[in-house]
Backbone as JSON Lines, residues from 0, in Angstrom:
{"i":0,"aa":"V","n":[1.84,29.63,10.98],"ca":[1.1,29.27,12.18],"c":[-0.17,28.49,11.81]}
{"i":1,"aa":"T","n":[-0.84,28.9,10.7],"ca":[-2.05,28.2,10.27],"c":[-1.75,26.74,9.92]}
{"i":2,"aa":"H","n":[-0.63,26.52,9.22],"ca":[-0.25,25.16,8.83],"c":[-0.07,24.28,10.08]}
{"i":3,"aa":"L","n":[0.61,24.8,11.09],"ca":[0.84,24.05,12.32],"c":[-0.49,23.75,13.01]}
{"i":4,"aa":"A","n":[-1.4,24.73,13.07],"ca":[-2.69,24.51,13.71],"c":[-3.47,23.42,12.96]}
{"i":5,"aa":"N","n":[-3.43,23.42,11.62],"ca":[-4.13,22.4,10.86],"c":[-3.52,21.02,11.1]}
{"i":6,"aa":"R","n":[-2.2,20.95,11.19],"ca":[-1.54,19.67,11.44],"c":[-1.91,19.16,12.83]}
{"i":7,"aa":"Q","n":[-1.93,20.05,13.83],"ca":[-2.3,19.64,15.18],"c":[-3.75,19.19,15.23]}
{"i":8,"aa":"Q","n":[-4.62,19.9,14.52],"ca":[-6.02,19.51,14.46],"c":[-6.16,18.15,13.79]}
{"i":9,"aa":"A","n":[-5.44,17.94,12.71],"ca":[-5.49,16.65,12.01],"c":[-5.02,15.53,12.92]}
{"i":10,"aa":"E","n":[-3.94,15.76,13.67],"ca":[-3.45,14.74,14.6],"c":[-4.49,14.42,15.65]}
{"i":11,"aa":"H","n":[-5.14,15.46,16.18],"ca":[-6.15,15.25,17.23],"c":[-7.31,14.42,16.68]}
{"i":12,"aa":"V","n":[-7.81,14.75,15.49],"ca":[-8.93,14.01,14.92],"c":[-8.52,12.58,14.62]}
{"i":13,"aa":"A","n":[-7.32,12.38,14.07],"ca":[-6.85,11.02,13.77],"c":[-6.73,10.2,15.04]}
{"i":14,"aa":"E","n":[-6.17,10.78,16.09],"ca":[-6.03,10.06,17.35],"c":[-7.39,9.72,17.94]}
{"i":15,"aa":"D","n":[-8.32,10.68,17.88],"ca":[-9.67,10.46,18.4],"c":[-10.36,9.34,17.62]}
{"i":16,"aa":"A","n":[-10.23,9.36,16.29],"ca":[-10.84,8.31,15.46],"c":[-10.24,6.96,15.79]}
{"i":17,"aa":"A","n":[-8.94,6.92,16.01],"ca":[-8.27,5.65,16.32],"c":[-8.73,5.09,17.65]}
{"i":18,"aa":"I","n":[-8.91,5.94,18.61],"ca":[-9.3,5.5,19.94],"c":[-10.75,5.04,19.99]}
{"i":19,"aa":"H","n":[-11.63,5.71,19.24],"ca":[-13.05,5.44,19.35],"c":[-13.63,4.57,18.25]}
{"i":20,"aa":"S","n":[-12.85,4.16,17.29],"ca":[-13.42,3.33,16.23],"c":[-13.71,1.94,16.76]}
{"i":21,"aa":"P","n":[-14.76,1.3,16.26],"ca":[-15.11,-0.04,16.76],"c":[-14.1,-1.07,16.29]}
{"i":22,"aa":"P","n":[-13.86,-2.1,17.12],"ca":[-12.94,-3.16,16.69],"c":[-13.53,-3.95,15.54]}
{"i":23,"aa":"R","n":[-12.69,-4.49,14.72],"ca":[-13.11,-5.34,13.6],"c":[-13.07,-6.79,14.09]}
{"i":24,"aa":"Q","n":[-13.82,-7.63,13.45],"ca":[-13.94,-9.01,13.91],"c":[-13.39,-10.03,12.93]}
{"i":25,"aa":"Q","n":[-12.69,-9.6,11.9],"ca":[-12.21,-10.56,10.91],"c":[-10.92,-10.05,10.27]}
{"i":26,"aa":"P","n":[-10.06,-10.99,9.87],"ca":[-8.84,-10.56,9.18],"c":[-9.17,-10.06,7.77]}
{"i":27,"aa":"I","n":[-8.26,-9.32,7.21],"ca":[-8.36,-8.9,5.82],"c":[-7.42,-9.83,5.04]}
{"i":28,"aa":"C","n":[-7.97,-10.6,4.12],"ca":[-7.17,-11.55,3.36],"c":[-6.98,-11.06,1.94]}
{"i":29,"aa":"L","n":[-5.73,-11.07,1.51],"ca":[-5.34,-10.59,0.19],"c":[-4.58,-11.68,-0.54]}
{"i":30,"aa":"S","n":[-4.69,-11.67,-1.85],"ca":[-4.0,-12.65,-2.68],"c":[-3.04,-11.9,-3.61]}
{"i":31,"aa":"V","n":[-1.83,-12.42,-3.75],"ca":[-0.84,-11.81,-4.64],"c":[-1.26,-12.08,-6.08]}
{"i":32,"aa":"W","n":[-1.45,-11.01,-6.87],"ca":[-1.8,-11.24,-8.28],"c":[-0.74,-10.72,-9.25]}
{"i":33,"aa":"G","n":[0.31,-10.06,-8.73],"ca":[1.36,-9.64,-9.63],"c":[2.41,-8.77,-8.97]}
{"i":34,"aa":"Y","n":[3.37,-8.37,-9.78],"ca":[4.46,-7.49,-9.36],"c":[4.61,-6.4,-10.41]}
{"i":35,"aa":"M","n":[5.17,-5.26,-10.04],"ca":[5.32,-4.17,-10.99],"c":[6.52,-3.31,-10.61]}
{"i":36,"aa":"I","n":[7.22,-2.82,-11.61],"ca":[8.22,-1.77,-11.42],"c":[7.65,-0.53,-12.08]}
{"i":37,"aa":"T","n":[7.5,0.53,-11.32],"ca":[6.85,1.75,-11.8],"c":[7.88,2.73,-12.36]}
{"i":38,"aa":"P","n":[7.43,3.72,-13.13],"ca":[8.37,4.69,-13.7],"c":[9.17,5.48,-12.66]}
{"i":39,"aa":"D","n":[8.65,5.6,-11.42],"ca":[9.4,6.34,-10.4],"c":[10.43,5.48,-9.68]}
{"i":40,"aa":"G","n":[10.6,4.22,-10.11],"ca":[11.62,3.36,-9.52],"c":[11.13,2.48,-8.38]}
{"i":41,"aa":"S","n":[9.83,2.39,-8.17],"ca":[9.28,1.56,-7.1],"c":[9.01,0.15,-7.61]}
{"i":42,"aa":"M","n":[9.26,-0.84,-6.76],"ca":[8.84,-2.2,-7.06],"c":[7.67,-2.51,-6.14]}
{"i":43,"aa":"L","n":[6.57,-2.95,-6.72],"ca":[5.34,-3.19,-5.98],"c":[4.96,-4.66,-6.03]}
{"i":44,"aa":"I","n":[4.36,-5.12,-4.94],"ca":[3.63,-6.39,-4.96],"c":[2.17,-5.99,-5.05]}
{"i":45,"aa":"L","n":[1.43,-6.57,-6.0],"ca":[0.03,-6.22,-6.23],"c":[-0.87,-7.28,-5.62]}
{"i":46,"aa":"F","n":[-1.93,-6.84,-4.95],"ca":[-2.85,-7.74,-4.26],"c":[-4.28,-7.5,-4.74]}
{"i":47,"aa":"E","n":[-5.1,-8.51,-4.53],"ca":[-6.55,-8.34,-4.65],"c":[-7.16,-8.98,-3.4]}
{"i":48,"aa":"E","n":[-8.31,-8.46,-3.01],"ca":[-8.95,-9.01,-1.83],"c":[-9.51,-10.39,-2.17]}
{"i":49,"aa":"V","n":[-9.31,-11.33,-1.25],"ca":[-9.8,-12.71,-1.45],"c":[-11.3,-12.7,-1.17]}
{"i":50,"aa":"P","n":[-12.12,-13.0,-2.18],"ca":[-13.56,-12.86,-2.01],"c":[-14.23,-14.02,-1.3]}
{"i":51,"aa":"D","n":[-13.59,-15.15,-1.16],"ca":[-14.3,-16.34,-0.7],"c":[-13.83,-16.85,0.66]}
{"i":52,"aa":"L","n":[-13.35,-15.97,1.52],"ca":[-12.91,-16.45,2.84],"c":[-13.92,-16.07,3.92]}
{"i":53,"aa":"G","n":[-15.18,-15.97,3.55],"ca":[-16.21,-15.79,4.55],"c":[-16.4,-14.36,5.02]}
{"i":54,"aa":"H","n":[-15.97,-13.37,4.23],"ca":[-16.13,-12.0,4.71],"c":[-17.59,-11.55,4.67]}
{"i":55,"aa":"L","n":[-18.42,-12.15,3.84],"ca":[-19.84,-11.84,3.84],"c":[-20.55,-13.01,4.53]}
{"i":56,"aa":"T","n":[-21.27,-12.7,5.57],"ca":[-21.93,-13.71,6.39],"c":[-23.41,-13.79,6.03]}
{"i":57,"aa":"P","n":[-24.14,-14.76,6.59],"ca":[-25.59,-14.8,6.33],"c":[-26.3,-13.52,6.79]}
{"i":58,"aa":"H","n":[-25.67,-12.76,7.68],"ca":[-26.3,-11.53,8.19],"c":[-25.9,-10.3,7.37]}
{"i":59,"aa":"S","n":[-25.1,-10.47,6.32],"ca":[-24.64,-9.36,5.5],"c":[-25.79,-8.79,4.67]}
{"i":60,"aa":"S","n":[-25.73,-7.5,4.44],"ca":[-26.7,-6.83,3.57],"c":[-26.2,-6.91,2.14]}
{"i":61,"aa":"P","n":[-27.09,-6.77,1.16],"ca":[-26.65,-6.83,-0.24],"c":[-25.59,-5.8,-0.6]}
{"i":62,"aa":"G","n":[-25.57,-4.65,0.07],"ca":[-24.6,-3.62,-0.24],"c":[-23.28,-3.74,0.51]}
{"i":63,"aa":"D","n":[-23.13,-4.77,1.35],"ca":[-21.9,-4.93,2.12],"c":[-20.71,-5.14,1.19]}
{"i":64,"aa":"T","n":[-19.57,-4.59,1.61],"ca":[-18.36,-4.77,0.82],"c":[-17.38,-5.6,1.61]}
{"i":65,"aa":"A","n":[-16.35,-6.08,0.93],"ca":[-15.31,-6.86,1.58],"c":[-14.57,-5.99,2.6]}
{"i":66,"aa":"P","n":[-13.95,-6.6,3.62],"ca":[-13.36,-5.83,4.71],"c":[-12.32,-4.79,4.29]}
{"i":67,"aa":"F","n":[-11.43,-5.12,3.35],"ca":[-10.41,-4.15,2.98],"c":[-11.04,-2.91,2.36]}
{"i":68,"aa":"H","n":[-11.96,-3.11,1.45],"ca":[-12.58,-1.98,0.77],"c":[-13.44,-1.17,1.73]}
{"i":69,"aa":"A","n":[-14.12,-1.83,2.66],"ca":[-14.9,-1.11,3.66],"c":[-13.99,-0.26,4.54]}
{"i":70,"aa":"L","n":[-12.87,-0.84,4.96],"ca":[-11.92,-0.1,5.79],"c":[-11.32,1.07,5.02]}
{"i":71,"aa":"R","n":[-10.96,0.85,3.76],"ca":[-10.42,1.93,2.93],"c":[-11.42,3.08,2.82]}
{"i":72,"aa":"E","n":[-12.68,2.77,2.58],"ca":[-13.71,3.81,2.46],"c":[-13.88,4.56,3.78]}
{"i":73,"aa":"E","n":[-13.91,3.84,4.89],"ca":[-14.08,4.46,6.2],"c":[-12.93,5.41,6.52]}
{"i":74,"aa":"L","n":[-11.69,4.93,6.35],"ca":[-10.54,5.77,6.66],"c":[-10.41,6.92,5.68]}
{"i":75,"aa":"G","n":[-10.76,6.7,4.42],"ca":[-10.73,7.77,3.43],"c":[-11.7,8.88,3.78]}
{"i":76,"aa":"S","n":[-12.88,8.52,4.27],"ca":[-13.87,9.53,4.66],"c":[-13.37,10.36,5.83]}
{"i":77,"aa":"I","n":[-12.76,9.7,6.81],"ca":[-12.22,10.43,7.96],"c":[-11.11,11.37,7.5]}
{"i":78,"aa":"G","n":[-10.19,10.85,6.7],"ca":[-9.08,11.67,6.23],"c":[-9.54,12.85,5.4]}
{"i":79,"aa":"E","n":[-10.5,12.63,4.53],"ca":[-10.99,13.72,3.68],"c":[-11.71,14.78,4.5]}
{"i":80,"aa":"A","n":[-12.44,14.35,5.54],"ca":[-13.13,15.32,6.39],"c":[-12.13,16.22,7.12]}
{"i":81,"aa":"V","n":[-11.0,15.67,7.47],"ca":[-9.99,16.43,8.22],"c":[-9.1,17.24,7.29]}
{"i":82,"aa":"L","n":[-8.62,16.6,6.22],"ca":[-7.57,17.2,5.4],"c":[-8.03,17.69,4.03]}
{"i":83,"aa":"G","n":[-9.27,17.4,3.66],"ca":[-9.7,17.72,2.3],"c":[-9.29,16.59,1.38]}
{"i":84,"aa":"S","n":[-9.25,16.86,0.08],"ca":[-8.87,15.85,-0.89],"c":[-7.52,15.25,-0.51]}
{"i":85,"aa":"L","n":[-7.45,13.93,-0.42],"ca":[-6.28,13.27,0.14],"c":[-5.14,13.0,-0.83]}
{"i":86,"aa":"N","n":[-5.44,12.78,-2.1],"ca":[-4.39,12.29,-2.97],"c":[-4.63,12.76,-4.39]}
{"i":87,"aa":"S","n":[-3.6,13.25,-4.99],"ca":[-3.73,13.66,-6.4],"c":[-3.64,12.45,-7.32]}
{"i":88,"aa":"R","n":[-3.28,11.29,-6.78],"ca":[-3.16,10.07,-7.58],"c":[-3.93,8.94,-6.92]}
{"i":89,"aa":"P","n":[-5.26,9.03,-6.81],"ca":[-5.98,7.94,-6.14],"c":[-5.81,6.62,-6.89]}
{"i":90,"aa":"K","n":[-5.71,5.53,-6.14],"ca":[-5.49,4.21,-6.73],"c":[-6.52,3.23,-6.19]}
{"i":91,"aa":"E","n":[-7.1,2.45,-7.04],"ca":[-7.92,1.33,-6.6],"c":[-7.04,0.13,-6.27]}
{"i":92,"aa":"L","n":[-5.83,0.19,-6.75],"ca":[-4.83,-0.84,-6.6],"c":[-4.51,-1.09,-5.12]}
{"i":93,"aa":"I","n":[-4.45,-2.35,-4.72],"ca":[-3.95,-2.71,-3.39],"c":[-2.51,-3.15,-3.62]}
{"i":94,"aa":"H","n":[-1.57,-2.44,-3.01],"ca":[-0.17,-2.75,-3.27],"c":[0.69,-2.5,-2.04]}
{"i":95,"aa":"M","n":[1.87,-3.07,-2.08],"ca":[2.88,-2.82,-1.07],"c":[4.17,-2.5,-1.8]}
{"i":96,"aa":"T","n":[4.79,-1.38,-1.43],"ca":[6.08,-1.02,-2.02],"c":[7.15,-1.81,-1.29]}
{"i":97,"aa":"V","n":[7.93,-2.59,-2.03],"ca":[8.97,-3.42,-1.41],"c":[10.37,-2.89,-1.69]}
{"i":98,"aa":"M","n":[10.47,-1.93,-2.62],"ca":[11.78,-1.37,-2.95],"c":[11.56,-0.08,-3.71]}
{"i":99,"aa":"R","n":[12.49,0.85,-3.58],"ca":[12.44,2.06,-4.39],"c":[13.86,2.44,-4.76]}
{"i":100,"aa":"L","n":[14.11,2.58,-6.06],"ca":[15.39,3.07,-6.55],"c":[15.33,4.59,-6.47]}
{"i":101,"aa":"L","n":[16.04,5.16,-5.52],"ca":[15.94,6.59,-5.27],"c":[16.75,7.43,-6.25]}
{"i":102,"aa":"D","n":[17.89,6.93,-6.65],"ca":[18.75,7.73,-7.51],"c":[19.74,6.82,-8.21]}
{"i":103,"aa":"W","n":[20.14,7.24,-9.39],"ca":[21.21,6.55,-10.11],"c":[22.54,6.85,-9.44]}
{"i":104,"aa":"P","n":[23.5,5.96,-9.58],"ca":[24.85,6.29,-9.1],"c":[25.37,7.52,-9.87]}
{"i":105,"aa":"P","n":[26.27,8.28,-9.29],"ca":[26.82,9.43,-10.01],"c":[27.42,8.99,-11.34]}
{"i":106,"aa":"E","n":[27.36,9.9,-12.33],"ca":[27.87,9.58,-13.67],"c":[29.32,9.13,-13.65]}
{"i":107,"aa":"T","n":[30.07,9.6,-12.66],"ca":[31.49,9.23,-12.59],"c":[31.68,7.78,-12.16]}
{"i":108,"aa":"D","n":[30.63,7.16,-11.54],"ca":[30.75,5.79,-11.07],"c":[30.46,4.75,-12.14]}
{"i":109,"aa":"L","n":[29.68,5.12,-13.19],"ca":[29.33,4.19,-14.25],"c":[29.66,4.82,-15.6]}
{"i":110,"aa":"D","n":[30.25,4.02,-16.48],"ca":[30.47,4.56,-17.83],"c":[29.18,4.36,-18.64]}
{"i":111,"aa":"A","n":[29.15,4.86,-19.85],"ca":[27.95,4.83,-20.68],"c":[27.44,3.41,-20.91]}
{"i":112,"aa":"S","n":[28.33,2.46,-21.14],"ca":[27.87,1.09,-21.4],"c":[27.29,0.46,-20.13]}
{"i":113,"aa":"E","n":[27.86,0.76,-18.96],"ca":[27.32,0.24,-17.7],"c":[25.94,0.83,-17.42]}
{"i":114,"aa":"R","n":[25.78,2.14,-17.67],"ca":[24.49,2.78,-17.46],"c":[23.45,2.17,-18.41]}
{"i":115,"aa":"A","n":[23.83,1.93,-19.66],"ca":[22.91,1.33,-20.62],"c":[22.52,-0.08,-20.18]}
{"i":116,"aa":"H","n":[23.49,-0.83,-19.64],"ca":[23.21,-2.18,-19.15],"c":[22.22,-2.14,-17.98]}
{"i":117,"aa":"V","n":[22.41,-1.21,-17.04],"ca":[21.5,-1.08,-15.89],"c":[20.1,-0.74,-16.4]}
{"i":118,"aa":"S","n":[20.0,0.21,-17.32],"ca":[18.69,0.59,-17.88],"c":[18.01,-0.59,-18.56]}
{"i":119,"aa":"A","n":[18.75,-1.34,-19.34],"ca":[18.19,-2.5,-20.04],"c":[17.73,-3.56,-19.06]}
{"i":120,"aa":"T","n":[18.5,-3.76,-18.0],"ca":[18.13,-4.76,-16.98],"c":[16.82,-4.37,-16.31]}
{"i":121,"aa":"I","n":[16.71,-3.12,-15.91],"ca":[15.47,-2.66,-15.26],"c":[14.3,-2.78,-16.23]}
{"i":122,"aa":"R","n":[14.49,-2.37,-17.47],"ca":[13.43,-2.47,-18.47],"c":[13.0,-3.93,-18.67]}
{"i":123,"aa":"N","n":[13.96,-4.85,-18.77],"ca":[13.64,-6.28,-18.93],"c":[12.84,-6.82,-17.75]}
{"i":124,"aa":"W","n":[13.25,-6.44,-16.55],"ca":[12.52,-6.88,-15.36],"c":[11.11,-6.31,-15.35]}
{"i":125,"aa":"A","n":[10.97,-5.01,-15.66],"ca":[9.64,-4.38,-15.65],"c":[8.72,-5.05,-16.66]}
{"i":126,"aa":"L","n":[9.21,-5.3,-17.86],"ca":[8.39,-5.95,-18.88],"c":[8.03,-7.37,-18.49]}
{"i":127,"aa":"A","n":[9.0,-8.12,-17.99],"ca":[8.74,-9.51,-17.59],"c":[7.73,-9.57,-16.45]}
{"i":128,"aa":"L","n":[7.92,-8.75,-15.42],"ca":[6.99,-8.77,-14.29],"c":[5.58,-8.38,-14.73]}
{"i":129,"aa":"G","n":[5.49,-7.46,-15.68],"ca":[4.19,-7.07,-16.21],"c":[3.47,-8.22,-16.9]}
{"i":130,"aa":"E","n":[4.22,-9.22,-17.33],"ca":[3.65,-10.42,-17.98],"c":[3.67,-11.62,-17.04]}
{"i":131,"aa":"S","n":[3.9,-11.37,-15.75],"ca":[3.86,-12.4,-14.69],"c":[4.91,-13.48,-14.82]}
{"i":132,"aa":"H","n":[6.09,-13.11,-15.3],"ca":[7.2,-14.07,-15.29],"c":[8.5,-13.32,-15.02]}
{"i":133,"aa":"L","n":[9.54,-14.08,-14.73],"ca":[10.87,-13.52,-14.52],"c":[11.53,-13.31,-15.88]}
{"i":134,"aa":"P","n":[12.59,-12.51,-15.95],"ca":[13.29,-12.35,-17.23],"c":[13.79,-13.67,-17.82]}
{"i":135,"aa":"T","n":[13.94,-14.7,-16.99],"ca":[14.38,-16.02,-17.46],"c":[13.2,-16.85,-17.99]}
{"i":136,"aa":"S","n":[12.01,-16.26,-18.03],"ca":[10.75,-16.89,-18.46],"c":[10.14,-17.82,-17.43]}
{"i":137,"aa":"E","n":[10.78,-17.97,-16.27],"ca":[10.18,-18.75,-15.19],"c":[9.03,-17.94,-14.59]}
{"i":138,"aa":"P","n":[7.99,-18.62,-14.06],"ca":[6.9,-17.87,-13.43],"c":[7.4,-17.15,-12.17]}
{"i":139,"aa":"V","n":[6.81,-16.0,-11.89],"ca":[7.19,-15.3,-10.66],"c":[6.68,-16.09,-9.47]}
{"i":140,"aa":"P","n":[7.4,-16.06,-8.38],"ca":[6.99,-16.84,-7.21],"c":[5.79,-16.24,-6.5]}
{"i":141,"aa":"N","n":[5.06,-17.08,-5.86],"ca":[3.99,-16.71,-4.93],"c":[2.75,-16.1,-5.56]}
{"i":142,"aa":"L","n":[2.58,-16.18,-6.88],"ca":[1.32,-15.7,-7.45],"c":[0.19,-16.53,-6.87]}
{"i":143,"aa":"G","n":[-0.84,-15.88,-6.42],"ca":[-1.97,-16.58,-5.83],"c":[-1.82,-16.85,-4.35]}
{"i":144,"aa":"A","n":[-0.64,-16.58,-3.79],"ca":[-0.45,-16.8,-2.35],"c":[-1.38,-15.86,-1.57]}
{"i":145,"aa":"T","n":[-1.9,-16.35,-0.46],"ca":[-2.81,-15.56,0.37],"c":[-2.1,-15.07,1.61]}
{"i":146,"aa":"V","n":[-2.32,-13.8,1.9],"ca":[-1.79,-13.16,3.1],"c":[-2.98,-12.63,3.88]}
{"i":147,"aa":"C","n":[-3.11,-13.03,5.14],"ca":[-4.19,-12.51,5.97],"c":[-3.6,-11.56,7.01]}
{"i":148,"aa":"V","n":[-4.15,-10.37,7.03],"ca":[-3.68,-9.32,7.94],"c":[-4.56,-9.37,9.18]}
{"i":149,"aa":"S","n":[-3.94,-9.62,10.34],"ca":[-4.72,-9.71,11.57],"c":[-4.61,-8.47,12.44]}
{"i":150,"aa":"S","n":[-3.67,-7.56,12.11],"ca":[-3.58,-6.3,12.84],"c":[-3.05,-5.22,11.91]}
{"i":151,"aa":"M","n":[-3.38,-3.99,12.24],"ca":[-2.92,-2.84,11.47],"c":[-2.57,-1.74,12.46]}
{"i":152,"aa":"E","n":[-1.77,-0.79,12.01],"ca":[-1.45,0.37,12.83],"c":[-1.87,1.63,12.09]}
{"i":153,"aa":"L","n":[-2.41,2.58,12.84],"ca":[-2.66,3.91,12.31],"c":[-1.44,4.74,12.68]}
{"i":154,"aa":"V","n":[-0.68,5.16,11.69],"ca":[0.55,5.9,11.93],"c":[0.56,7.17,11.1]}
{"i":155,"aa":"R","n":[1.33,8.12,11.55],"ca":[1.59,9.33,10.77],"c":[3.05,9.31,10.38]}
{"i":156,"aa":"D","n":[3.3,9.38,9.09],"ca":[4.65,9.41,8.55],"c":[5.22,10.8,8.81]}
{"i":157,"aa":"M","n":[6.17,10.9,9.73],"ca":[6.75,12.2,10.09],"c":[8.03,12.49,9.33]}
{"i":158,"aa":"H","n":[8.59,11.47,8.72],"ca":[9.76,11.62,7.87],"c":[9.63,10.57,6.79]}
{"i":159,"aa":"W","n":[9.98,10.92,5.57],"ca":[9.74,10.07,4.42],"c":[10.15,8.62,4.65]}
{"i":160,"aa":"M","n":[9.38,7.69,4.11],"ca":[9.61,6.25,4.18],"c":[9.51,5.7,5.61]}
{"i":161,"aa":"L","n":[8.75,6.38,6.45],"ca":[8.48,5.96,7.83],"c":[9.73,5.82,8.68]}
{"i":162,"aa":"T","n":[10.79,6.57,8.34],"ca":[11.98,6.51,9.18],"c":[11.75,7.21,10.51]}
{"i":163,"aa":"K","n":[10.76,8.09,10.56],"ca":[10.29,8.68,11.82],"c":[8.78,8.72,11.72]}
{"i":164,"aa":"R","n":[8.1,8.16,12.72],"ca":[6.65,8.06,12.64],"c":[6.02,8.15,14.01]}
{"i":165,"aa":"K","n":[4.74,8.48,14.02],"ca":[3.98,8.49,15.26],"c":[2.89,7.43,15.12]}
{"i":166,"aa":"T","n":[2.84,6.47,16.05],"ca":[1.82,5.44,16.04],"c":[0.7,5.88,16.97]}
{"i":167,"aa":"Y","n":[-0.53,5.97,16.41],"ca":[-1.68,6.34,17.22],"c":[-2.31,5.14,17.89]}
{"i":168,"aa":"R","n":[-2.43,4.06,17.14],"ca":[-3.08,2.89,17.73],"c":[-2.82,1.68,16.84]}
{"i":169,"aa":"E","n":[-2.71,0.52,17.46],"ca":[-2.71,-0.74,16.73],"c":[-4.1,-1.3,16.77]}
{"i":170,"aa":"F","n":[-4.62,-1.72,15.63],"ca":[-5.95,-2.31,15.52],"c":[-5.81,-3.81,15.32]}
{"i":171,"aa":"W","n":[-6.42,-4.59,16.18],"ca":[-6.46,-6.03,15.99],"c":[-7.72,-6.36,15.23]}
{"i":172,"aa":"L","n":[-7.62,-7.08,14.15],"ca":[-8.78,-7.38,13.31],"c":[-9.44,-8.69,13.68]}
{"i":173,"aa":"V","n":[-8.77,-9.49,14.48],"ca":[-9.36,-10.77,14.92],"c":[-9.19,-10.9,16.41]}
């Protein structure tokens, strides 16, 4: 019963924060700086915030931060106040998961040489992406490409990988 009450309280605070937070006036612009395959089978696109697209204005204070980092700090503070420590693996990394290998095929579907080939292929891709090229030595596409986010949603993941979710609010940044 305590767990349910805490979850309901967390939902109420999140919804209240979503409804009453001030609108933002600028997009969050990110630049692709790399790709990664992680040990848990995830493929990530790695981003950094674009520093020169006017996020600091003549009215900015010396301590002002770029929009993405400011938003991350604000939402992190709200989440920590409601839920306590949020993550056992905090990341400064800005990333998007684009794929996750959840499980190997059953052993009966692949023989030993096929499994070794799959492992070698994944290892080659992971190493190549870590050096910013494809296994064929060609450069990876879209490095340096800029993506500007003009809206975001505050959602609660109710079933893994957002297959069931509750949307509290969409935030327009511009």
